[in-house]
C-alpha positions in Angstrom: 166.2 137.6 58.9 164.5 139.4 56.0 166.7 141.5 53.7 165.0 144.2 51.7 166.2 144.2 48.1 164.8 147.2 46.3 166.2 146.0 42.9 163.4 143.3 42.7 160.6 145.8 43.3 162.0 148.7 41.3 163.1 147.0 38.1 160.1 146.3 35.8 160.4 143.5 33.4 159.3 144.3 29.9 157.3 141.8 27.7 159.4 139.1 26.0 160.4 139.6 22.4 158.9 137.3 19.8 160.5 133.9 19.5 161.6 134.7 16.0 163.7 137.7 17.2 167.3 136.6 17.5 167.9 139.2 20.2 165.7 137.1 22.6 168.6 134.8 23.3 170.0 135.5 26.7 173.7 135.1 27.6 173.5 134.7 31.4 177.3 134.7 31.6 177.7 138.0 29.8 178.1 140.1 32.9 181.4 138.8 34.2 182.6 142.1 35.6 180.7 144.5 37.8 181.3 147.4 35.4 179.4 145.7 32.6 176.1 147.4 33.5 174.5 147.0 30.1 175.1 143.2 29.9 171.8 142.5 31.6 169.7 144.5 29.2 169.0 141.4 27.1 167.2 139.9 30.1 164.3 142.2 29.6 163.5 140.6 26.3 162.8 137.3 27.9 162.4 137.9 31.6 161.0 134.4 32.5 163.7 132.4 30.8 165.8 130.2 33.1 169.0 132.1 31.9 167.4 135.4 32.8 166.3 134.3 36.2 169.8 132.8 36.8 171.6 136.0 36.0 169.1 138.2 37.9 169.5 136.1 41.1 173.3 136.2 40.8 173.3 140.0 40.5 171.1 140.4 43.5 173.3 138.1 45.6 176.3 140.1 44.4 174.7 143.4 45.6 174.1 141.8 49.0 177.8 140.6 49.2 179.0 144.0 48.2 177.1 145.5 51.1 178.5 142.9 53.5 182.1 143.6 52.3 181.6 147.4 52.6 180.3 147.0 56.1 183.2 144.9 57.1 185.7 147.5 55.7 183.8 150.3 57.4 183.9 148.5 60.7 187.7 147.9 60.5 190.2 150.4 61.8 191.6 150.9 58.4 195.1 151.8 57.2 196.0 155.4 58.2 198.4 155.6 55.2 195.8 154.5 52.7 195.0 157.1 50.0 191.7 157.9 48.4 192.9 156.0 45.3 193.6 153.0 47.5 190.0 153.1 48.9 188.7 153.3 45.3 190.7 150.3 44.2 189.6 148.3 47.3 185.9 149.2 46.5 186.4 148.0 42.9 188.1 144.8 44.1 185.2 144.1 46.6 182.6 144.5 43.9 184.4 142.1 41.6 184.9 139.6 44.4 181.2 139.8 45.3 180.1 139.2 41.7 182.5 136.2 41.3 181.4 134.6 44.5 177.7 135.0 43.5 178.3 133.3 40.2 179.6 130.3 42.1 176.5 130.2 44.5 178.7 131.1 47.5 176.1 132.1 50.1 173.1 130.3 48.7 171.0 133.5 48.6 171.0 133.3 44.8 169.7 129.8 44.9 166.7 130.8 47.1 166.0 133.8 44.8 166.2 131.6 41.7 163.6 129.2 43.2 161.3 132.1 44.2 161.6 133.8 40.8 161.1 130.5 39.0 157.9 129.7 41.0 156.5 133.2 40.3 157.4 132.9 36.6 155.7 129.5 36.4 152.6 130.8 38.1 152.3 133.8 35.9 153.1 132.1 32.6 150.1 131.9 30.3 148.7 128.5 29.7 148.7 127.0 26.2 145.3 125.8 25.1 145.2 122.1 24.1 144.7 121.3 20.4 141.2 121.1 19.2 139.7 117.7 19.8 142.3 116.7 22.3 141.1 115.0 25.5 141.3 117.1 28.6 144.3 116.3 30.9 143.4 115.3 34.5 144.5 117.8 37.2 146.6 116.1 39.9 145.2 116.6 43.4 146.8 119.4 45.5 149.3 118.1 48.1 149.8 120.3 51.2 153.3 121.4 51.9 152.9 120.2 55.5 150.4 118.0 57.2 149.1 119.3 60.5 146.3 118.9 63.0 146.0 122.6 64.1 146.6 126.1 62.7 147.4 127.9 66.0 149.0 126.9 69.3 145.6 127.4 71.0 144.0 124.9 68.6 146.8 122.5 69.1 146.6 122.5 72.9 142.8 122.1 72.7 143.2 119.1 70.4 146.0 117.2 72.2 145.7 118.2 75.9 143.3 115.4 76.9 145.6 112.8 75.3 148.7 114.4 76.8 147.2 114.3 80.3 146.3 110.6 80.0 149.8 109.7 78.7 151.5 111.7 81.4 149.4 110.0 84.1 150.4 106.6 82.7 154.1 107.6 82.8 153.9 109.3 86.1 155.2 112.7 84.8 153.8 116.2 84.6 151.8 116.8 81.4 153.5 120.2 80.8 156.8 118.4 79.9 155.0 116.2 77.4 153.0 119.1 76.0 156.2 121.1 75.4 157.8 118.1 73.7 154.8 117.5 71.4 154.8 121.2 70.6 158.4 121.1 69.6 158.2 117.9 67.6 155.1 119.1 65.6 155.6 122.8 65.4 152.5 123.3 67.6 150.6 120.8 65.4 151.3 122.5 62.1 153.7 120.0 60.7 153.9 116.2 60.9 155.3 113.6 58.5 152.6 112.8 55.9 151.1 109.5 54.9 151.0 108.5 51.3 147.5 110.2 50.9 148.7 113.4 52.4 147.1 113.0 55.8 149.1 113.6 59.0 150.8 110.7 60.6 149.4 111.7 64.1 152.9 111.2 65.5 153.1 113.8 68.3 156.5 112.9 69.5 158.6 112.3 66.4 159.0 108.6 67.0 161.0 107.0 64.2 160.1 103.7 62.5 163.0 101.4 63.4 163.4 98.0 61.8 161.2 96.4 64.5 158.2 98.6 63.6 155.5 96.7 61.7 153.0 99.5 61.4 152.5 102.2 58.8 155.3 104.6 57.9 155.5 108.2 56.9 158.7 109.4 55.4 160.0 113.0 55.9 163.2 114.9 55.6 164.8 115.8 58.9 167.9 117.5 60.2 170.0 115.1 62.2 173.3 115.7 64.1 176.3 113.5 64.2 179.4 114.7 66.1 177.8 118.2 66.3 177.4 118.4 62.5 173.9 118.8 61.1 172.8 117.1 57.9 169.5 116.5 56.1 168.3 112.9 56.0 165.3 111.1 54.7 163.7 109.3 57.7 160.7 107.1 58.1 158.5 107.9 61.0 155.8 105.8 62.6 152.2 106.6 61.5 149.1 106.0 63.7 145.4 105.8 63.3 144.7 108.3 66.2 146.5 110.6 68.5 145.7 108.2 71.4 147.4 105.3 69.6 150.5 107.4 68.9 150.8 108.7 72.4 150.4 105.2 73.8 153.2 103.9 71.6 155.4 106.8 72.8 154.6 105.9 76.4 155.6 102.2 75.8 158.8 103.4 74.2 159.8 105.5 77.2 158.7 103.0 79.8 160.4 100.1 78.1 163.9 101.6 77.8 166.4 102.1 80.6 167.7 105.2 78.6 164.6 107.2 79.7 164.6 106.1 83.4 165.9 109.4 84.7 163.5 111.4 82.7 160.5 109.4 84.0 161.9 109.8 87.5 161.3 113.6 87.2 157.8 113.0 88.3 155.8 116.2 88.8 158.7 118.4 87.8 158.3 119.3 84.1 161.6 121.3 84.0 163.5 118.2 85.2 161.7 116.1 82.6 162.7 118.3 79.6 166.3 118.5 80.8 166.7 114.8 81.3 164.9 113.8 78.1 167.3 116.1 76.3 170.3 114.3 78.0 168.9 110.9 77.3 169.6 111.0 73.6 166.0 110.9 72.6 166.9 113.4 69.8 170.2 114.0 68.1 169.9 117.7 68.4 172.4 118.9 71.1 170.0 121.9 71.8 167.0 119.6 72.3 166.7 120.3 76.0 167.1 124.0 75.6 164.4 124.2 72.9 162.0 122.2 75.1 162.8 124.5 78.1 162.1 127.6 75.9 158.7 126.3 75.0 157.9 125.1 78.6 158.8 128.5 80.0 157.7 130.6 77.1 154.9 133.1 76.7 153.1 131.1 74.1 152.3 128.2 76.4 151.4 130.4 79.3 149.1 132.5 77.1 147.3 129.5 75.7 146.8 127.7 79.0 146.1 130.7 81.1 144.6 129.7 84.5 144.6 126.0 83.4 148.4 125.9 83.7 148.3 125.9 87.5 145.6 123.2 87.5 147.6 120.7 85.4 
């Protein structure tokens, strides 16, 4: 969900005052009440300072919370005995509550805004030339945010379909079920755990590196579920030299464990495969089967495969 926040676009930031000007100091905690409108004027003198960004993000989150609280009150039946004065005091109370919650990072929106504003401030900050005669500093190589093998679902299917078909034939299942699983695990080939050099791990099915694994490993942060509660964890995944090697390892994993016997017994029924692999505990996500089913029966897969879908 994208929330349009006009305050970011309509509030120009003036140039920072010289460092020797004592007014440049920013007190980010100055605006403790919603009525203190002028408390943020000092932010304009040094808009890229961490304190200024902290205060600005908190104010934006407070505005968002105010809108939420107002909508909640408008949707309620209300008190028929309430006066106009009572409504005014409720509005004042809501505004102060919103500001207080935002200062304690209640919703997390302010944290996201602070990161975004900090990144923009860092990118726009002028670079300081090195001292005369100083050796140039090496520029670290760029590291991609994600490591993938395709930019679109069509590219992904074209890249992996031959491997998927051979793996499905070896397991005795329909390739569409495996294709949907690979699409879910890799985000249609756009994200995979990275090797140390930034290259993709070529792990199509999200196979983790257990203690028995003796091959290469690619660490990544994942969302795992325990007792229905999600948490972020740093997990090591298996890394392969080719898609074929990774798919073969996945096939051995399924064929060698009684846990996946029912999934493999689905045979030519891809819908049965995704439902049973979801129940097998292959992933900790309780919605794993539903997500696979959505991809299997979704418009994206049908559009990409076209007439080839019936021939698989």
